[in-house]
N, CA, C and O of each residue as an XYZ file, in Angstrom:
732
protein
N       0.796     -1.219     -0.067
C      -0.077     -0.073      0.162
C       0.772      1.051     -0.363
O       1.915      0.898      0.069
N       0.683      1.997     -1.035
C       1.494      3.537     -0.940
C       0.906      4.239      0.052
O      -0.188      3.955      0.539
N       1.784      5.399      0.458
C       1.607      6.234      1.421
C       0.220      6.885      1.088
O      -0.313      7.036      2.188
N      -0.542      7.298      0.214
C      -1.495      8.135      0.192
C      -2.801      7.200      0.667
O      -3.778      7.637      1.276
N      -2.584      5.747      0.227
C      -3.622      4.681      0.445
C      -3.543      4.603      1.851
O      -4.516      4.908      2.541
N      -2.264      4.147      2.440
C      -2.265      4.092      3.866
C      -2.746      5.194      4.505
O      -3.579      4.998      5.389
N      -2.360      6.478      4.220
C      -2.951      7.897      5.179
C      -4.762      7.641      4.848
O      -5.686      7.826      5.640
N      -4.825      7.208      3.547
C      -6.522      7.562      3.622
C      -7.482      6.151      4.141
O      -8.689      6.285      4.344
N      -6.780      4.799      4.321
C      -7.354      3.932      5.036
C      -6.981      3.788      6.771
O      -7.620      3.066      7.536
N      -5.952      4.540      7.116
C      -5.714      4.610      8.835
C      -6.398      5.530      9.086
O      -7.172      5.303     10.016
N      -6.495      7.011      8.431
C      -7.342      7.790      8.780
C      -9.005      7.814      8.924
O      -9.813      8.396      9.646
N      -9.054      6.928      7.915
C     -10.579      6.685      7.875
C     -10.754      5.981      8.892
O     -11.694      6.251      9.640
N      -9.967      4.999      9.145
C     -10.452      4.319     10.312
C     -10.502      4.840     11.709
O     -11.255      4.371     12.563
N      -9.584      5.935     11.935
C     -10.061      7.221     12.865
C     -11.201      7.606     12.670
O     -12.154      7.131     13.287
N     -11.327      8.644     11.674
C     -12.402      9.258     11.299
C     -13.703      8.448     11.832
O     -14.380      8.931     12.739
N     -14.108      6.914     11.104
C     -14.958      6.165     11.357
C     -15.301      5.780     12.791
O     -16.407      5.987     13.290
N     -14.383      5.266     13.352
C     -14.444      4.785     14.772
C     -14.314      5.889     16.218
O     -14.603      5.598     17.379
N     -13.815      7.138     15.721
C     -13.856      7.894     16.747
C     -14.254      9.431     16.324
O     -14.182     10.359     17.130
N     -14.591      9.554     15.257
C     -15.070     10.956     14.575
C     -14.022     11.976     14.369
O     -13.065     12.252     15.093
N     -14.441     12.552     13.088
C     -13.721     13.805     12.311
C     -12.963     14.647     13.407
O     -11.747     14.787     13.534
N     -13.799     15.077     14.028
C     -13.370     16.095     15.233
C     -12.241     15.585     16.096
O     -11.203     16.235     16.228
N     -12.441     14.432     16.679
C     -11.503     13.752     17.737
C     -10.394     13.252     16.940
O      -9.514     12.754     17.643
N     -10.167     13.229     15.709
C      -9.037     12.870     15.226
C      -8.150     13.963     14.700
O      -8.577     14.794     13.899
N      -7.004     13.964     15.117
C      -6.112     14.917     15.150
C      -4.976     14.742     13.732
O      -4.552     13.595     13.585
N      -4.615     15.509     12.992
C      -3.281     15.493     12.094
C      -2.120     14.632     12.765
O      -1.540     13.724     12.169
N      -1.820     15.061     14.203
C      -0.859     14.364     14.876
C      -1.081     12.725     15.305
O      -0.089     11.998     15.359
N      -2.226     12.272     15.559
C      -2.747     10.937     15.647
C      -2.459     10.635     14.374
O      -1.401     10.063     14.111
N      -3.300     10.953     13.466
C      -2.909     10.245     11.765
C      -1.440     10.245     11.506
O      -0.903      9.243     11.033
N      -0.875     11.145     11.748
C       0.679     10.990     10.896
C       1.517     10.089     12.131
O       2.535      9.490     11.784
N       1.002      9.998     13.773
C       1.670      8.708     14.027
C       1.343      7.425     13.893
O       2.145      6.492     13.937
N      -0.006      7.329     13.701
C      -0.419      5.976     13.104
C       0.056      5.297     11.965
O       0.374      4.108     11.944
N       0.110      6.319     10.735
C       0.699      6.046      9.615
C       2.271      5.760      9.693
O       2.746      4.786      9.108
N       3.040      6.618     10.417
C       4.136      6.056     10.787
C       4.650      7.227      9.677
O       5.216      6.784      8.677
N       4.518      8.433      9.769
C       4.990      9.441      8.491
C       4.655     10.642      9.232
O       3.892     10.857     10.174
N       5.750     11.651      8.271
C       5.343     13.318      8.933
C       4.647     13.991      8.245
O       4.384     13.554      7.125
N       4.119     15.244      8.648
C       3.268     15.930      8.297
C       3.361     16.233      6.706
O       2.482     16.002      5.877
N       4.915     16.932      6.431
C       4.765     17.123      5.042
C       4.405     15.850      4.122
O       3.929     16.072      3.009
N       4.576     14.769      4.469
C       4.017     13.551      3.515
C       2.502     13.470      3.413
O       1.913     13.209      2.364
N       1.944     13.701      4.519
C       0.533     13.978      4.700
C      -0.148     14.792      4.072
O      -1.221     14.450      3.574
N       0.430     16.283      3.943
C       0.169     17.491      3.345
C       0.711     17.358      1.850
O       0.434     18.370      1.207
N       1.453     16.329      1.062
C       1.760     15.993     -0.212
C       0.794     15.498     -0.787
O       0.446     15.780     -1.934
N       0.242     14.683     -0.026
C      -1.023     13.715     -0.671
C      -2.270     14.363     -0.407
O      -3.198     14.096     -1.172
N      -2.498     15.293      0.685
C      -4.071     15.826      0.872
C      -3.543     17.051      1.162
O      -2.539     16.974      1.870
N      -3.894     18.207      0.842
C      -3.924     19.380      1.340
C      -4.192     20.288      2.471
O      -3.707     21.395      2.703
N      -5.141     19.535      3.188
C      -5.829     19.829      3.852
C      -6.530     18.667      5.309
O      -6.914     17.537      5.006
N      -6.569     18.938      6.137
C      -7.714     17.831      6.668
C      -9.292     17.603      6.036
O     -10.039     16.635      5.895
N      -9.341     18.810      5.794
C     -10.816     18.661      4.927
C     -10.701     17.771      3.682
O     -11.491     16.849      3.475
N      -9.720     18.071      2.885
C      -9.787     17.223      1.607
C      -9.583     15.985      2.021
O     -10.225     15.140      1.398
N      -8.747     15.515      3.059
C      -8.487     13.957      3.679
C     -10.085     13.799      4.052
O     -10.579     12.777      3.578
N     -10.788     14.452      4.655
C     -12.402     13.979      5.171
C     -13.136     13.824      3.899
O     -14.030     12.982      3.978
N     -12.998     14.471      2.600
C     -13.638     14.297      1.536
C     -13.286     13.143      0.874
O     -14.176     12.480      0.341
N     -12.053     12.765      0.813
C     -11.478     11.378     -0.249
C     -12.071     10.468      1.098
O     -12.699      9.503      0.662
N     -12.052     10.498      2.625
C     -12.357      9.427      3.086
C     -13.771      8.785      3.141
O     -14.065      7.609      3.354
N     -14.818     10.183      2.821
C     -15.978      9.894      2.643
C     -16.568      9.190      1.040
O     -17.557      8.500      0.795
N     -15.704      9.608      0.340
C     -15.498      8.747     -1.091
C     -15.217      7.516     -0.986
O     -15.765      6.700     -1.727
N     -14.437      7.195     -0.177
C     -13.874      5.722      0.345
C     -14.660      4.687      0.700
O     -14.767      3.495      0.413
N     -15.445      5.880      1.768
C     -16.671      4.680      2.470
C     -17.853      4.696      1.631
O     -18.671      3.779      1.718
N     -18.019      5.709      0.786
C     -19.439      5.540     -0.210
C     -18.759      4.352     -1.186
O     -19.353      3.290     -1.369
N     -17.458      4.640     -1.791
C     -17.200      3.069     -2.533
C     -17.687      1.735     -1.955
O     -18.429      1.025     -2.633
N     -17.252      1.324     -0.585
C     -17.046      0.314      0.340
C     -18.644     -0.073      0.297
O     -19.005     -1.203     -0.033
N     -19.563      0.961      0.660
C     -21.040      0.811      0.878
C     -21.703      0.618     -0.528
O     -22.725     -0.056     -0.661
N     -21.239      1.076     -1.294
C     -22.341      0.754     -2.654
C     -21.372     -0.533     -3.308
O     -22.097     -1.217     -4.031
N     -20.527     -0.849     -3.286
C     -19.859     -2.148     -3.443
C     -20.598     -3.490     -2.371
O     -20.739     -4.667     -2.704
N     -20.818     -3.129     -1.611
C     -21.427     -4.276     -0.718
C     -22.805     -4.033     -1.012
O     -23.235     -5.128     -1.375
N     -23.751     -3.177     -1.055
C     -24.791     -3.372     -1.026
C     -25.535     -4.166     -2.748
O     -26.548     -4.814     -3.012
N     -24.292     -3.613     -3.597
C     -24.579     -4.611     -5.158
C     -23.956     -6.159     -4.833
O     -24.552     -7.151     -5.250
N     -22.823     -6.259     -4.125
C     -22.365     -7.496     -3.890
C     -23.916     -8.526     -2.832
O     -24.236     -9.712     -2.918
N     -24.305     -7.784     -2.252
C     -25.567     -8.403     -1.479
C     -26.605     -8.633     -2.609
O     -26.841     -9.721     -3.135
N     -27.143     -7.538     -2.880
C     -27.803     -7.932     -4.318
C     -27.629     -9.031     -5.082
O     -28.471     -9.928     -5.125
N     -26.254     -9.055     -5.909
C     -26.071    -10.050     -6.767
C     -26.222    -11.650     -6.009
O     -26.296    -12.669     -6.696
N     -26.247    -11.667     -4.720
C     -26.180    -13.356     -4.203
C     -27.591    -13.619     -3.627
O     -27.869    -14.664     -3.040
N     -28.650    -12.393     -3.873
C     -29.967    -12.631     -3.349
C     -31.175    -12.674     -4.280
O     -31.277    -11.597     -4.869
N     -32.351    -13.753     -4.695
C     -33.113    -13.633     -5.711
C     -33.993    -12.730     -5.343
O     -34.489    -12.079     -6.262
N     -34.346    -12.489     -4.234
C     -35.510    -11.802     -4.029
C     -35.062    -10.412     -3.363
O     -33.897    -10.233     -3.008
N     -36.085     -9.420     -3.213
C     -35.729     -8.253     -2.665
C     -35.464     -8.354     -0.949
O     -34.535     -7.856     -0.313
N     -36.497     -9.091     -0.500
C     -36.846     -9.275      0.493
C     -35.502    -10.110      1.301
O     -35.163     -9.956      2.474
N     -34.970    -10.891      0.425
C     -33.532    -11.801      1.016
C     -32.388    -10.563      0.817
O     -31.261    -10.730      1.284
N     -32.701     -9.445      0.175
C     -31.536     -8.581      0.031
C     -31.724     -8.104      1.079
O     -30.828     -8.312      1.898
N     -32.901     -7.285      1.536
C     -33.135     -6.034      2.769
C     -32.532     -7.359      3.976
O     -31.483     -7.144      4.584
N     -33.119     -8.347      4.150
C     -32.854     -9.361      5.302
C     -30.887     -9.280      5.543
O     -30.185     -8.974      6.508
N     -30.609     -9.685      4.257
C     -29.006    -10.226      4.139
C     -28.185     -8.577      4.103
O     -26.964     -8.565      4.255
N     -28.790     -7.503      3.936
C     -28.347     -6.378      4.203
C     -27.912     -6.120      5.541
O     -26.814     -5.765      5.968
N     -29.345     -6.449      6.304
C     -29.444     -5.765      7.663
C     -28.626     -6.756      8.683
O     -27.960     -6.444      9.670
N     -28.916     -8.175      8.075
C     -27.985     -9.028      8.812
C     -26.566     -8.815      8.848
O     -26.006     -9.170      9.885
N     -25.858     -8.310      7.932
C     -24.805     -7.691      7.641
C     -24.184     -6.903      8.703
O     -23.113     -7.154      9.254
N     -24.997     -5.889      8.940
C     -25.000     -4.807      9.637
C     -24.809     -5.257     11.249
O     -23.934     -4.841     12.008
N     -25.745     -6.108     11.519
C     -25.940     -6.672     12.736
C     -24.879     -7.534     12.943
O     -24.594     -7.654     14.135
N     -24.121     -8.249     12.085
C     -22.792     -8.797     12.265
C     -21.608     -8.107     12.434
O     -20.637     -8.414     13.124
N     -21.798     -7.103     11.701
C     -20.350     -6.150     11.790
C     -20.292     -5.785     13.051
O     -19.220     -5.803     13.656
N     -21.821     -5.275     13.815
C     -21.874     -4.678     15.286
C     -21.105     -5.817     16.052
O     -20.102     -5.432     16.654
N     -21.386     -7.052     16.123
C     -21.058     -8.110     16.922
C     -19.674     -7.979     17.039
O     -19.026     -7.861     18.079
N     -19.188     -8.017     15.644
C     -17.686     -7.891     15.295
C     -16.963     -6.708     15.623
O     -15.817     -6.544     15.204
N     -17.717     -5.616     16.557
C     -17.169     -4.212     16.722
C     -16.584     -3.320     15.082
O     -15.681     -2.483     15.060
N     -17.212     -3.693     14.118
C     -16.720     -2.958     13.110
C     -17.855     -2.292     12.502
O     -18.041     -2.098     11.301
N     -18.523     -1.995     13.392
C     -20.092     -0.899     12.718
C     -20.120      0.192     13.834
O     -20.509      0.053     14.994
N     -19.656      1.231     13.272
C     -20.259      2.165     14.243
C     -21.253      3.375     13.714
O     -21.144      4.573     13.976
N     -22.079      2.840     13.037
C     -23.204      3.557     12.476
C     -23.129      4.172     10.952
O     -22.434      3.513     10.179
N     -23.629      5.112     10.530
C     -23.627      5.708      9.249
C     -22.687      6.535      8.993
O     -22.843      7.659      9.469
N     -21.497      6.293      8.226
C     -20.644      7.012      8.420
C     -20.372      8.840      8.039
O     -19.621      9.733      8.432
N     -21.463      8.682      7.070
C     -21.875     10.057      6.194
C     -22.562     10.661      7.253
O     -21.836     11.557      7.684
N     -23.646     10.603      7.901
C     -24.371     10.997      8.559
C     -23.373     11.297     10.432
O     -23.415     12.167     11.302
N     -22.796     10.312     10.273
C     -21.991     10.862     11.752
C     -20.984     11.674     11.575
O     -20.595     12.326     12.544
N     -20.272     11.830     10.166
C     -19.428     12.992      9.939
C     -20.323     14.047      9.556
O     -19.939     15.128     10.002
N     -21.374     14.112      8.891
C     -21.919     15.570      8.808
C     -22.541     16.107     10.131
O     -22.610     17.304     10.412
N     -22.971     15.121     10.884
C     -23.199     15.907     12.405
C     -22.202     16.726     13.248
O     -22.240     17.570     14.143
N     -21.323     16.080     12.540
C     -20.071     17.066     13.489
C     -19.775     18.353     12.974
O     -19.014     19.098     13.590
N     -20.286     18.676     11.936
C     -19.771     19.796     10.953
C     -20.228     21.102     11.738
O     -21.196     21.074     12.498
N     -19.620     22.025     11.554
C     -20.391     23.563     12.033
C     -21.249     24.047     10.809
O     -21.557     23.275      9.901
N     -21.571     25.198     10.831
C     -21.949     25.511      9.322
C     -21.140     26.000      8.066
O     -21.420     25.793      6.885
N     -19.963     26.767      8.638
C     -18.834     27.005      7.652
C     -18.283     25.616      7.096
O     -17.954     25.515      5.914
N     -18.197     24.600      7.945
C     -17.570     23.069      7.397
C     -18.912     22.473      6.578
O     -18.737     21.630      5.698
N     -19.801     22.788      6.798
C     -21.219     21.922      6.265
C     -21.112     22.571      4.685
O     -21.270     21.837      3.709
N     -20.842     23.943      4.556
C     -20.414     24.403      2.892
C     -19.539     23.834      2.238
O     -19.566     23.543      1.042
N     -18.551     23.616      3.166
C     -17.064     23.210      2.763
C     -17.793     21.786      1.848
O     -17.906     21.716      0.624
N     -18.304     20.535      3.072
C     -18.594     19.462      2.442
C     -19.715     19.019      1.899
O     -19.941     17.857      1.561
N     -20.763     20.372      1.767
C     -22.286     20.086      1.046
C     -22.227     19.343     -0.224
O     -23.060     18.458     -0.422
N     -21.360     19.604     -1.072
C     -21.245     18.924     -2.221
C     -21.016     17.318     -2.382
O     -21.552     16.497     -3.128
N     -20.029     17.200     -1.408
C     -19.737     15.548     -1.188
C     -20.822     14.826     -0.860
O     -21.228     13.843     -1.480
N     -21.435     15.436      0.386
C     -22.480     14.516      1.012
C     -23.827     14.497      0.200
O     -24.570     13.521      0.091
N     -24.028     15.848     -0.398
C     -25.072     15.645     -1.274
C     -24.789     14.295     -2.445
O     -25.447     13.255     -2.466
N     -23.900     14.564     -3.163
C     -23.521     13.576     -4.158
C     -23.468     11.835     -3.727
O     -23.705     10.918     -4.514
N     -23.062     11.679     -2.151
C     -22.886     10.661     -2.231
C     -24.752     10.157     -1.526
O     -25.074      8.974     -1.416
N     -25.415     10.966     -1.266
C     -26.848     10.588     -0.775
C     -27.339     10.366     -2.320
O     -27.936      9.311     -2.537
N     -27.200     10.994     -3.080
C     -27.846     11.147     -4.208
C     -27.769     10.058     -4.824
O     -28.704      9.568     -5.457
N     -26.085      9.317     -4.647
C     -25.734      8.180     -5.542
C     -26.442      6.848     -4.586
O     -26.773      5.760     -5.059
N     -26.568      7.279     -3.088
C     -26.866      6.033     -2.667
C     -28.459      5.938     -2.944
O     -28.831      4.781     -3.144
N     -29.296      6.752     -2.985
C     -30.630      6.724     -3.380
C     -30.616      6.137     -4.758
O     -31.552      5.364     -4.959
N     -29.809      6.306     -5.729
C     -30.157      5.939     -6.707
C     -29.618      4.381     -7.012
O     -29.926      3.662     -7.962
N     -28.880      4.146     -6.102
C     -28.412      2.469     -6.152
C     -29.619      1.579     -5.434
O     -29.823      0.385     -5.652
N     -30.431      2.496     -4.459
C     -31.240      1.853     -3.736
C     -32.589      1.508     -4.808
O     -33.215      0.456     -4.679
N     -32.859      2.289     -5.618
C     -33.829      2.666     -6.371
C     -33.385      1.589     -7.642
O     -34.186      0.832     -8.191
N     -32.050      1.688     -7.951
C     -31.806      0.520     -9.344
C     -31.738     -1.334     -8.485
O     -31.829     -2.389     -9.113
N     -31.563     -1.201     -7.003
C     -31.709     -2.456     -6.457
C     -33.373     -2.863     -6.844
O     -33.799     -3.597     -7.736
N     -34.181     -1.990     -5.689
C     -35.508     -2.348     -6.062
C     -36.264     -2.595     -7.733
O     -37.197     -3.305     -8.108
N     -35.461     -1.757     -8.360
C     -35.955     -1.824     -9.685
C     -35.402     -3.363    -10.237
O     -35.895     -3.920    -11.218
N     -34.663     -3.740     -9.694
C     -33.856     -5.161    -10.344
C     -34.860     -6.330    -10.185
O     -35.048     -7.236    -10.998
N     -35.567     -6.118     -8.806
C     -36.530     -7.101     -8.284
C     -37.857     -7.122     -8.906
O     -38.495     -8.075     -9.356
N     -38.266     -5.323     -8.811
C     -39.387     -5.025     -9.180
C     -39.561     -4.207    -10.359
O     -40.038     -3.073    -10.355
N     -39.115     -4.893    -11.449
C     -39.085     -3.982    -12.892
C     -40.129     -2.997    -13.268
O     -39.826     -1.929    -13.799
N     -41.390     -3.344    -12.995
C     -42.510     -2.656    -13.282
C     -42.859     -1.572    -12.315
O     -43.567     -0.617    -12.634
N     -42.297     -1.756    -11.010
C     -43.107     -1.046    -10.223
C     -42.610      0.662    -10.032
O     -41.428      0.923     -9.805
N     -43.378      1.460    -10.122
C     -43.275      3.061    -10.084
C     -42.835      3.805     -8.600
O     -42.458      4.968     -8.454
N     -42.963      3.015     -7.813
C     -42.677      3.646     -6.239
C     -41.073      3.284     -5.560
O     -40.862      3.292     -4.347
N     -40.182      3.021     -6.445
C     -38.820      2.825     -6.317
C     -38.018      4.066     -5.557
O     -37.241      3.953     -4.609
N     -38.424      5.277     -6.236
C     -38.175      6.497     -5.578
C     -38.361      6.872     -3.984
O     -37.583      7.458     -3.231
N     -39.778      6.280     -3.723
C     -40.289      6.447     -2.574
C     -39.577      5.188     -1.368
O     -39.288      5.367     -0.185
N     -39.486      4.261     -1.985
C     -38.986      3.098     -1.053
C     -37.527      3.526     -0.694
O     -37.127      3.522      0.469
N     -36.738      3.903     -1.783
C     -35.215      4.210     -1.609
C     -35.348      5.442     -0.585
O     -34.461      5.566      0.260
N     -36.292      6.258     -0.615
C     -36.268      7.560      0.542
C     -36.614      6.933      1.838
O     -35.860      7.201      2.773
N     -37.713      6.073      2.087
C     -38.082      5.531      3.029
C     -37.039      4.691      3.806
O     -37.065      4.663      5.037
N     -36.038      3.944      3.017
C     -34.994      3.315      3.453
C     -33.577      4.160      3.903
O     -32.690      3.814      4.684
N     -33.694      5.172      3.248
C     -32.438      6.087      3.832
C     -33.219      6.726      5.068
O     -32.430      7.038      5.959
N     -34.292      6.951      5.309
C     -34.558      7.621      6.783
C     -34.639      6.548      7.597
O     -34.524      6.713      8.811
N     -34.817      5.483      7.138
C     -35.140      4.005      8.446
C     -33.888      3.537      8.782
O     -33.793      2.967      9.869
N     -32.638      3.682      7.904
C     -31.420      3.746      8.022
C     -31.026      4.697      8.987
O     -30.685      4.514     10.155
N     -31.110      5.619      8.409
C     -30.240      6.974      9.321
C     -31.054      6.461     10.386
O     -30.534      5.471     10.900
N     -32.197      6.805     10.915
C     -33.044      6.658     12.482
C     -32.088      5.448     12.866
O     -31.086      5.724     13.525
N     -32.279      4.365     12.569
C     -31.753      3.119     13.256
C     -30.327      2.843     13.431
O     -30.044      2.207     14.446
N     -29.230      3.235     12.543
C     -27.787      3.136     12.939
C     -27.333      4.089     13.418
O     -26.229      4.093     13.961
N     -28.251      5.316     13.298
C     -27.660      6.639     14.409
C     -27.795      6.224     15.879
O     -26.872      6.213     16.695
N     -29.100      5.878     16.110
C     -29.313      5.309     17.410
C     -28.502      4.423     18.025
O     -28.348      4.382     19.246
N     -27.772      3.438     16.946
C     -27.217      2.429     17.397
C     -25.682      3.072     17.791
O     -24.953      2.748     18.729
N     -25.460      4.109     16.723
C     -24.215      4.528     17.080
C     -24.168      4.991     18.602
O     -23.270      4.692     19.390
N     -25.291      5.777     18.886
C     -25.274      6.529     19.840
C     -25.340      5.678     21.269
O     -24.943      5.978     22.395
N     -25.939      4.613     20.809
C     -26.226      3.596     22.419
C     -25.152      2.483     22.366
O     -24.625      2.125     23.419
N     -24.732      1.801     20.933
C     -24.080      0.717     20.609
C     -24.922     -0.428     21.216
O     -24.465     -1.407     21.805
N     -26.480     -0.097     20.935
C     -27.343     -1.217     21.333
C     -27.721     -1.763     20.374
O     -28.326     -1.010     19.611
N     -27.607     -3.102     19.951
C     -28.076     -3.535     18.492
C     -29.523     -3.797     18.373
O     -30.025     -4.291     17.364
N     -30.335     -3.375     19.673
C     -31.612     -3.898     19.372
C     -32.198     -2.726     18.002
O     -33.180     -2.975     17.303
N     -31.462     -1.650     17.885
C     -31.849     -0.441     16.858
C     -31.824     -0.980     15.498
O     -32.610     -0.686     14.598
N     -30.562     -2.031     15.422
C     -30.362     -2.699     14.060
C     -31.431     -3.761     13.997
O     -31.933     -3.854     12.878
N     -31.959     -4.670     15.003
C     -32.520     -5.645     14.965
C     -34.102     -4.986     14.440
O     -34.866     -5.542     13.652
N     -34.338     -3.555     15.177
C     -35.548     -2.757     14.542
C     -35.513     -2.274     13.074
O     -36.570     -2.046     12.484
N     -34.359     -2.121     12.500
C     -33.955     -1.792     11.055
C     -34.398     -2.877     10.244
O     -35.027     -2.607      9.221
N     -34.205     -3.862     10.494
C     -34.339     -5.338     10.012
C     -35.728     -5.450     10.014
O     -36.420     -5.617      9.009
N     -36.026     -5.379     10.884
C     -37.921     -5.737     11.115
C     -38.639     -4.702     10.373
O     -39.635     -4.934      9.687
N     -37.965     -3.256     10.571
C     -39.089     -2.476      9.425
C     -38.526     -2.450      8.359
O     -38.982     -1.501      7.721
N     -37.602     -3.095      7.676
C     -37.346     -3.300      6.585
C     -38.266     -4.427      5.773
O     -38.563     -4.498      4.580
N     -38.551     -5.162      6.752
C     -39.648     -6.333      6.447
C     -40.940     -5.917      6.179
O     -41.705     -6.308      5.298
N     -41.138     -4.850      7.276
C     -42.757     -4.186      7.273
C     -42.878     -3.307      5.972
O     -44.010     -3.226      5.494
N     -41.882     -2.656      5.357
C     -41.635     -1.793      4.351
C     -42.443     -2.542      3.062
O     -42.844     -1.805      2.161
N     -42.631     -3.676      2.990
C     -43.105     -4.359      1.740
C     -44.451     -4.771      2.012
O     -45.110     -5.192      1.061
N     -44.933     -4.724      3.072
C     -46.107     -5.276      3.848
C     -47.479     -4.549      2.935
O     -48.639     -4.776      3.279
């Protein structure tokens, strides 16, 4: 792994587990075993590193969702498998809630403006993927946009309650509500 990828990976782990504002440049350079000039050679600022982190997490999430879709024959199976994956990751202490909402919730008004385009783009792509997945199983359905939006709201609420409490009952509620979504 080259320096840039190592910085992105290591800082991403820190941002995700302890928060963007709770992670300092000193901590990143120490964990990566690099000096500040190396960090700033690859990322002009902590905010540019934050944007790269968000894009990296989006790729990971989108890849996971598409992989889960490929191994399920039904939409119900997809939803169940996805929510079960979150529960399993939580049991392994590898899930800390939605990285995008957690990140956005830390930003003040000025920072929010700087990250707005990146966060809105990720939300738009996430909704688009959810719509495509729904349409994969129900090609004639006209409610894909509404279903994707409901899933976003359910996901955000349940996983952020999980992040705040570390109580997996919220992830189980997410699974149950996804099941109810199609009733």
